TIBA-94643 format. One record per residue (C-alpha): residue in one letter; x, y, z. Coordinates in nm, 3 decimals, padded with zeros to 5 digits. Example, Ala and Ser with C-alpha at 12.3 -4.5 7.8 and 13.67 -1.06 7.14 Angstrom:
(site "a"; (01.230; -00.450; 00.780))
(site "s"; (01.367; -00.106; 00.714))
END
This chain:
(site "x"; (-00.012; -00.013; 00.014))
(site "x"; (00.111; 00.315; -00.130))
(site "x"; (00.193; 00.571; 00.180))
(site "x"; (-00.038; 00.839; 00.050))
(site "x"; (-00.330; 00.534; 00.046))
(site "x"; (-00.174; 00.480; 00.425))
(site "x"; (-00.202; 00.833; 00.539))
(site "x"; (-00.565; 00.873; 00.391))
(site "x"; (-00.629; 00.526; 00.567))
(site "x"; (-00.498; 00.637; 00.901))
(site "x"; (-00.707; 01.014; 00.891))
(site "x"; (-01.019; 00.809; 00.831))
(site "x"; (-01.052; 00.575; 01.132))
(site "x"; (-00.907; 00.946; 01.335))
(site "x"; (-01.240; 01.079; 01.177))
(site "x"; (-01.432; 00.760; 01.236))
(site "x"; (-01.304; 00.772; 01.611))
(site "x"; (-01.346; 01.154; 01.684))
(site "x"; (-01.705; 01.122; 01.541))
(site "x"; (-01.748; 00.767; 01.752))
(site "x"; (-01.604; 01.024; 02.045))
(site "x"; (-01.882; 01.298; 02.019))
(site "x"; (-02.144; 01.016; 01.974))
(site "x"; (-02.084; 00.924; 02.322))
(site "x"; (-02.052; 01.217; 02.432))
(site "x"; (-02.358; 01.297; 02.399))
(site "x"; (-02.550; 01.063; 02.454))
(site "x"; (-02.394; 01.025; 02.823))
(site "x"; (-02.530; 01.366; 02.823))
(site "x"; (-02.919; 01.291; 02.771))
(site "x"; (-03.165; 01.191; 03.024))
(site "x"; (-03.135; 00.837; 03.146))
(site "x"; (-03.397; 00.598; 03.275))
(site "x"; (-03.270; 00.280; 03.476))
(site "x"; (-03.386; -00.084; 03.352))
(site "x"; (-03.328; -00.420; 03.452))
(site "x"; (-03.272; -00.695; 03.155))
(site "x"; (-03.254; -01.019; 03.114))
(site "x"; (-02.983; -01.196; 02.849))
(site "x"; (-02.933; -01.543; 02.754))
(site "x"; (-02.573; -01.663; 02.806))
(site "x"; (-02.507; -01.625; 02.440))
(site "x"; (-02.574; -01.262; 02.428))
(site "x"; (-02.362; -01.182; 02.831))
(site "x"; (-02.067; -01.294; 02.616))
(site "x"; (-02.157; -01.113; 02.352))
(site "x"; (-02.205; -00.773; 02.510))
(site "x"; (-01.863; -00.836; 02.746))
(site "x"; (-01.677; -00.943; 02.391))
(site "x"; (-01.816; -00.618; 02.241))
(site "x"; (-01.719; -00.408; 02.550))
(site "x"; (-01.354; -00.587; 02.565))
(site "x"; (-01.339; -00.475; 02.175))
(site "x"; (-01.415; -00.104; 02.247))
(site "x"; (-01.171; -00.048; 02.539))
(site "x"; (-00.909; -00.239; 02.364))
(site "x"; (-00.925; 00.014; 02.076))
(site "x"; (-00.940; 00.278; 02.336))
(site "x"; (-01.263; 00.419; 02.315))
(site "x"; (-01.408; 00.510; 02.695))
(site "x"; (-01.753; 00.358; 02.714))
(site "x"; (-01.954; 00.213; 02.915))
(site "x"; (-02.191; -00.033; 02.903))
(site "x"; (-02.530; 00.141; 02.949))
(site "x"; (-02.373; 00.313; 02.548))
(site "x"; (-02.336; -00.006; 02.405))
(site "x"; (-02.703; -00.113; 02.508))
(site "x"; (-02.835; 00.223; 02.375))
(site "x"; (-02.643; 00.174; 02.016))
(site "x"; (-02.780; -00.207; 01.983))
(site "x"; (-03.152; -00.063; 02.072))
(site "x"; (-03.110; 00.225; 01.847))
(site "x"; (-02.975; 00.030; 01.546))
(site "x"; (-03.233; -00.238; 01.580))
(site "x"; (-03.494; 00.036; 01.564))
(site "x"; (-03.349; 00.162; 01.270))
(site "x"; (-03.337; -00.173; 01.099))
(site "x"; (-03.701; -00.306; 01.183))
(site "x"; (-03.904; 00.011; 01.247))
(site "x"; (-03.790; 00.242; 01.009))
(site "x"; (-03.694; 00.030; 00.705))
(site "x"; (-04.050; -00.094; 00.771))
(site "x"; (-04.159; 00.261; 00.725))
(site "x"; (-03.978; 00.343; 00.408))
(site "x"; (-04.150; -00.025; 00.258))
END
């Protein structure tokens, strides 16, 4: 890979990381409610692995943000796509 391509990839990665950080901050500042959920063992394992994966990428995150992201993505996939069809 050429140096120009490598630099472009690095800049894109930095931009995405910055956008992710801004999204996390905006979500942390929103009003929150407390909820209890029950996960299967497989879902809990996936949840833990995702949390560890994000920590390894040096992204400060809490488990609530992961859960909120997952719910929002599922909502967009199921409800918004169905409405547009």
